[in-house]
N, C-alpha and C positions, 0 to 999 in steps of 0.2 A: 958619857956612858949611859946615864939615866934616859936620855932622849933616844938612844939607840935601842935600849931595852923596851921603852914604850912603843917604839915603832914595830919592834919584833912582836910584842904582845898584840898590838892592833892587827898586824899581819896574820898572826895565828888565828885570832878571833874571826877575821874576815874569811880566812880559808875554811874554818869550821862552819861558819854560817853558810858559805857558798856550797860546801859539800852537803850540809843538811838540806839546803834549799833544792839542790839537784836531786837528792834522794827523795825528797817530798814530791817533786815533780814526777819522778819515775813511778812512785807508789800511786799517786793520784791518777796518772795517765793509764797505767795498767788497770787500776780499779775501774776507770771509766770505760775502757775497752771491753771489760767483762759484761757490760750491759749491751746486749745486741738486740736487733729488731724483734726476735722471737723469744727472748728470754736470756737469763744470765748464764754465762759459761765460765768454766774454771780459768784461772789466770793463764795457764800454759796454752790452752785452746785459744784464749783471747789474743795473746801476742802473736801466735802463728797466723791466725786469721787476719790480724792487722798487717802483718808483714806481707802476706800474699796480696791483699787488696790494695796496698800502697806501693807495690813493686819494690820493696826494700831488700829483697833477697833474690838472687838469680835462680832460675828453675833448677839448675844443676849444682846448687850450693852444697858443699860438703859440711857435715857437722863439725864443730870445734873438736880438737884432738882430745880434750878432757872428757868428751862424751863417748869416745870410741875406744874399745879395748884392742890392744895389739896382739900379736901372736904370729906364729909361722903358718903359712898357707897350707891347708890340708886338702884343697880342691884345685883342679885344673879348670880353666875357663876357655871355651872354644866357641867361635861363631861357625855355625854349620848351615847347610842347605838341606831341606827336606822335600822330596818329590811328592807331588800331589796328583790327584787322579785326572786333572785336565791336561797333564803333560808338562806343566810348568813346575817351578820350585818356589818355596817360600823360605825366608830366612829365619833362623832360630839361634838361640844362645844356650849352651849347655855347660852346667857345672857338674863335675864328676869327682868323687873322692879319689885321692891319690892312691890310697891303699885299699886292698880287699876286693872281693867280688860279690856278686849276688845282692847288690844294693837295691832298695826300693827305687821306683822311678816316679817322679812327679811331673806332670804336664802343667805349666803355669800359663794362664791366659790373662794378659794385661787388660786393664780398663782403658777407657778413652772414647766412649760414646760411639764406637763402631766407625769413627770418622778419622780421616787423615789430619794430623796435627794436634790431636788430643791425647795421644799416648802411644807408646811402642815398647819394644823390649829394652830400650835404653832408659826410659822414664821409670821403669819398675825394676831396674836391675838390683837395687838395694834389697828389695823384698826377696827376690829370687835367690840372691847370694846368701842372705841370712837363712832362708828356708832350707837351703842345701846344708848349711852348717848345723842347724838345729835338728834336722832329721837324719843327717848322714846319708842323704839320698842323692841320686842323680836327678837334677832338676833341669828341665828343658823349657825355656821361655819361648813360646810360639809366636812368630811374627806373621800372624794371619793377615790376609788382605782386607782392606777397609774401603768404605764408601768415601766419596761418591763414585769413584772409578769402579769399585767392586761392591755393589749392593748385595743384599741377601739373595742367594744362600752362600756366597763365596766364603764368608767368615766361618760359618759352621762346617762347611765341607773341608776347608783348610784345617780347621781345628780337629775334626774327626780323623782326617788323613794323618795328621801329625801323631795323634794317639795310636793309630794302627801301626804306623811306622815305628814308633818307640817300642811297642810290644814285639814286633817282628825282629827288631834289632837289639832287643834287650840283652841277650847273652853276649853279643859282640861289644856292647857298651859296658859290660860288667854289671848288668842289672838283673833283676829277678822279674820275669814276665808275669808272675802271679801276684806281684805287689806293685800295682800301678794305680796311681791316684790322679785326679784332676782337681786343680785349684784355680780360682780366678776372682778378680775383684771388679765390682761394678758391671760394665759390659762384659768383662771377662768372666764374672760369676755367672752371667747368663749363658755364655758359651760353655763353661764347665758343666753345668747341669744339662744343657742341650746335648753335649757330647755323650753324657750318660744315657740320655733318652735314645740317642741314635745307636749307641752300642747295644742297648737292649732290643730296639726294634729291628736292627739289622743282624742280630745274632753275632755281634762282634765280640772281641775279647772282653773278659770280665774286668770291671773297674772296682778296685778295693774300697775306694772312698771318694767323696766329693766334698771340697771345702769351698763355701761360697761366701765371699766377703762383700758385704753390702751390695747384693746383686740386684740388677734390674730383672724383674720377672714378668712384666707385661707391658705391651705397647698400647693396650686398650685405655680408653679414657675412664678409668676407675677413680672415684672420688675418695682417695685415701687422705686422711687428715694430714699426714706428713708431707704429702705433695703440695697441699695448699698452704701450709705454714712455713716450710723451709725451702721453697723453690725460687727464692729471689736471686740466688747466685752467691749470696754472702757466705753460705756454708759449703762453697766449692762445687756446687752443682745447681744449675739454674733451669727453670722451666723452658727458657728459650733454647738452651743446648739440648734438652731432652726432645723437644719438638723437632729441632733440626736433625737430630740423630734419627728420629722416626721417619722424617721425610726423605732422608738420603739413604738410610740403610734398608728401610721397608717402604719404598715409594708407592706401592699399591695398598689400598686400605684393606683388601682381603688378606694381606700378609699379617696384619696386626694380631689376628686371633689364632694364628697357627701355633701348635705346640712347640715348634722349633724356633719361634721368635718370642712367644709369650708362654713359657712353660706353666705359669700359673693357671692358664686357661686349658691345659691338657686334661682330657677326660680320664686318662689312665696314667697314674704315677706308681703303679705297683712294680715290684722287682727292681727298684732303683737302688744304687749303692748307699751305704750309710752316709749321712750328711752332717756337716757342721755349717750352720748359718750364723754369721756375725752381722749385726746391724749397729747403727749409730743413732743416738738420740736426735741430733740436729741434722737430719738427712732426709731429703724428699723420698728416697727409696726405702726408708725404714719399714713402713707398714707393709709394702708389698713383699719385702724379703721375709718378714715374719709370717705373713699370710701363706707364702709358699712353703715355709717350714711346716706350718700347721697342716697344709694339704698333704705334704709328704708323709707326715705322721699318720694322717687319716687313711693313707694307702699302705700302711704297714711298714713304712721305712723308718729305721732308727735315725732319729734326728736330735742333735743338740743345738739349741737356739740360744744365742747369747747377745744381749743388747748392751752396748756401752753408753752409759749416760755421760753427758758433758763433752761430747766430741762430735765432729762433723764428718761428712762424707769424705772417704779417702784417708781417714786418720791413721791407718796402719802404715801408710807410706812415710809417716813422720815418726816411726818407732825409735829412731836414733835420738830424738830429742823429746819424745812424749811418752810418759810412763804407760798411759792407757794403750797407745799404739804398740809398745813393746809387749804389754800383757796380752793383747789380742794376737800378736804374732806367735807368742809362746803357746797360747791356747790352740792355735792352728797346728803348730808343730807337735804338740802333745797329743792332739786328736789323731793326727796322721800316724804318729809312732805307735799309738795304742792299736789302731785299726790294722796296721801292718803286722802286728803280732797276733791279734785275735779280733774277730768280728764282734761288734758290740751287741748287747741284748736290746731288744725293742722295749721302749718305754713310752707311755702316753705323752703327748705334746706338753711341754712346759717351757715358758719363756724365763730364762735366767737373766737377771739384770745386774750388771756390774756398776755400782754406784760411784765408785771413785777410788782414789789412791789409798793404799793402806797407810795407817797412821805413821809407821816407821819411815815411809817415803814422802810423806806430805810436805815436810819442811824442805827437803831437797827439791821437790817439784816446784814449790812456790819460789824458792830462792833462784832456781834456774829461770823461772818465768820473769822475775824482776831483772835478772842479769840480761836476758834477751831483750826485755823492754828498754833498758838503758842503752843497749847497742842500737836498737831501732830508732830511739829518739835522737841519738847521736848522728845516725845516718840521715835522718830527716833534717836535722839542723845543718849538717854539712851541705846537703843538697840545695839549701836556700842561700848559701854563701855565693857572692858574685864570682869568686875565682873558680867555682865548680861548674859554672854554667857552660 
């Protein structure tokens, strides 16, 4: 009996030591991942970057169920076709509230470097779906045509045509044509503000607001600090991709300085819609987004500019597992909801910096980071096993 008890005791001790060792490995690994080539990032950012760069999660991975809140659907989801001025049609996806009429309408332009294979209405569906729920609006994700088959100006013309179509069909869709906003991320942020310029220049329908999430604002070779420090690709956008986008979307150098490709270079930004500009600390597009916000303000446009420290390009796409991403999406929805009710008053340019997670959420954010880290280490270990080859 004593020998059995001793064996059990040793077994328990070995188990405890093993668990402690594994926990230590997770903590040390995640801690090491936080030290990146251009600075230290928060644990949650670190594990997500590690996962992406080591192909440990599929591109269409759904978040674990404990991250997602359930509930009855309050929107319909429909794939539609929108006619454009060259006689063809583009694809789009529309979310509409099941109940009520007179809803605001949001045109969403996805990111993806203006090129095929880098983004579409499917890759950004989570943002579109959540934006519809948070604003109780009709949200239309526009499948504009992309390079290299369709270089500039196809994307901007498709995007503008979709906006005009949405306004003309607003009442049939159950929407309010006086409450239409444009939203976009990265390349889509460029398109959203260019559509605003086009609507102004062409005496088109009024746009209530524009929300630009880490937008590309110039194709010119401007020496922004963020372009030089964060353009390796580790932070989800590389200099090589940006140059390839420029070569395929704007193949002629004369195109790079046009206001409809590089709105930062526009001489006249007066009479543009109120804007929200969100940027990310570890993003090559950070400085040009903030420079564009400043220029809008200098031309009398009401602008709210918000930089999120500790995150990378595209961070709002991770809102389901990243607190800062969820906060950024909430800020976007809040801005739109406010503008739909009342136009904001002009204020001089000011850069608001969001430093991090509130204290009450800090423990959960770090605990989730280490949980994800343990999952990633487990996947890496399994991938090295002979039977998984």
